[in-house]
C-alpha positions, 0 to 999 in steps of 0.5 A, a space after each residue: 345630555 343626560 345619563 337616562 337617555 337610553 333608561 329613558 327609551 322603551 324597549 323594541 323588538 325585531 324577531 328574528 332566525 333565531 328568536 326576537 331581540 330586544 332593543 333600544 334606539 336613542 337619538 337622531 343621524 346616522 346609525 350606530 349599533 352597538 353589541 356588548 360582550 357575555 355577561 353583558 346588555 346594552 345598558 353598557 352604552 349608557 354613558 356611549 349612547 347619552 353623549 351620542 344620541 345628540 347626532 345619532 341614532 342609536 340602535 341598542 340590542 340585548 344579545 343573546 349573551 347571559 343578560 339576556 331577557 328573552 330566550 332565543 328558540 330552542 334550535 337556535 345556530 348561538 355559535 359565535 358565526 351565529 349570533 354574528 348572522 344575528 347582527 346583520 339579521 337585525 341591521 337588515 329587518 332594521 332597513 338601516 344603511 351607512 351603518 357603524 358597528 361598535 364592539 366591545 370585548 365578546 362583542 368584538 370578535 363578533 362584530 370581527 366574524 360579522 364583517 368576514 361575512 357580510 362587509 357591505 352591511 357594515 360601513 365603518 367598525 369600531 371596536 374597544 378591547 374585545 378578543 381577537 385572533 388566538 384569544 378568543 377566550 383569553 387564555 385565563 377564560 378558557 373555563 368558560 370554553 370547557 366547563 358548560 360541555 359537563 352537563 348541570 355545569 353552567 348551573 352551579 356556575 350561575 350559582 357561583 355568580 349569586 354572592 353579590 362579592 363575587 360579582 364584584 370580584 368579576 365586575 372589578 377584573 373587567 372594569 375600573 367604576 364597577 356598576 352600581 349592586 343594582 345594575 350589576 344583579 340585573 347583568 346575571 339575573 337571567 341566567 341565576 332564574 332562567 334555564 333556557 338563558 342559561 340553555 342559550 349561553 351553554 350553546 355559545 360558550 361551548 361554542 367558541 374557538 380562536 379559529 373562528 376569530 383567526 377566518 375572520 382575521 383572514 379578511 380584515 386586508 379586503 376591508 377598506 372600509 374606516 375602523 376605529 381601536 380604541 383601546 384602554 391601556 390596563 386591561 387585564 386581560 386583552 393587553 396594547 399589543 392585540 388592539 395595535 395588531 387590529 389597526 396594523 391588519 385592516 388598510 384603514 384603521 386609527 389606533 387610539 389609546 385610554 388611560 385609566 380602563 381594561 377591559 369595559 372602556 364604556 364602563 370606564 371611559 364613556 365620554 373618550 369613548 362617545 367622543 373618540 366615534 362621534 370624530 370619526 363617524 362624523 368624518 366619514 359621516 361628512 366625507 359621502 354627504 353631497 356638496 
């Protein structure tokens, strides 16, 4: 399958209570809904979708986490629980059933909060390296929670990301295979040019708390649906022990470790990740099909 599958898909939109969410759809089959992290957009999943679209219907939204083109309503609740509610509302608005939710980085924490609130909406969960438990955000990134509380600091943070050398350094900290410069420019452009996007980003970051992921974790033992944990081995922020802890907390979870990858497993190892997701979803979909 060509890696242009996602790029060729036209943007669609759905109006939710917090605002309009843009998304793209590629492929046919059982539904997968993807959740990216902070300063990311749906392009993070382009290599994964290219491998999966022949067998699965891939929904790739643009969540309001700093790289989104369309700001949310001024009064939108963009706390992590608020964005987790958006994920659930997206699934409901599109009338999706038997959904596999796939999350990475900050998006993985949002997926955890989502299943803790409405477990029946998510048939299967796949998580790659992500925030969890006491690590939301990781200690080395706590400045993203504190600095935006200072008036004007979000604008200063955006300006600090303007030099391309800074963007590349940021990308290198989370991925071994750094996206091309034009793609990095697209990721940071909304925060740089739009005050309303910076407002959304500030809302989210200042409301992040490990209390939210710890509270979600209390429900994991009762989530008996299938869970796949895929963990990059060379992560600077989320060590392998975090992946093991997640896998041990769910009653029906499987852990797969991936070499040569940092936080952004979809960027570093898209083919391997796609193969694991395809096998995982395929196994359980086959089991639920009528004879």
